[in-house]
C-alpha positions, -999 to +999 in steps of 0.1 A: +141-243+111+163-276+106+177-289+075+153-320+075+122-299+079+131-276+053+134-303+030+101-320+039+084-285+037+101-281+000+088-317-011+051-306-002+051-274-022+042-282-059+066-268-083+042-246-099+038-225-067+073-217-065+071-192-094+078-155-084+052-128-085+064-098-104+059-065-083+039-049-114+017-079-112+010-071-073+006-034-082-018-041-111-043-060-086-039-038-054-035-004-065-072+006-065-091+035-047-081+039-011-051+015-012-039+035-040-042+067-022-028+054+010+004+042-009+005+078-025+006+095+008+030+072+022+052+078-009+050+117-008+049+122+031+079+096+033+074+088+072+039+090+081+013+080+110-016+063+104-037+092+121-019+118+097-032+095+067-067+091+082-066+133+087-061+135+052-089+115+041-111+132+063-099+167+054-106+159+017-142+149+027-145+181+048-148+164+081-136+185+110-128+174+144-124+135+154-143+113+133-141+075+128-150+079+091-125+062+067-108+043+096-116+010+083-108+019+045-073+032+058-065+003+081-074-020+054-055-004+028-023-002+050-028-041+056-029-049+020+000-030+013+019-044+043+009-080+032+021-072-005+054-060+014+053-025-005+052-006+033+065-013+065+065+007+099+084+015+126+075+023+162+075+056+177+061+055+214+025+039+209+023+049+172+036+033+140+053+056+111+048+040+078+073+042+050+081+024+016+101-009+017+125-016-011+097-032-032+077+000-027+103+019-039+101+000-072+063+003-071+065+040-071+078+037-107+053+010-117+025+033-102+039+063-123+038+042-155+003+028-150-012+065-144+009+074-176-008+043-196-040+045-182-055+077-160-084+058-154-070+038-127-072+069-106-110+065-108-125+062-071-092+078-056-099+109-033-066+122-030-041+111-058-067+119-084-065+155-073-027+157-075-030+144-112-058+168-119-085+141-129 
């Protein structure tokens, strides 16, 4: 992008939209149910395949063998976490391995504090709530 087009782009952005968003605000808005569970799995397992995440949900539900159940929810949770820049992936063959970004590393501590302050945020989670005994 040239300097002149960059200046033009800045002229079109209202000043009130240039504010930064705190990671804690993002976490409070997206850490619910499946998103929280998927983040938790990536946090605990480090580099994890999407298929492994899906398998963990199916195991919790008592589903054996290949199933499409939870595929959409897991994909949506991954997309939300990627969009919030809390996770990223690297390709290994035809598969992606998910990991926490530098913002995701910060979000780990925010999540811990959120759970300590209000354990009810675990309501609706399938995996994280079991870890915390709720």
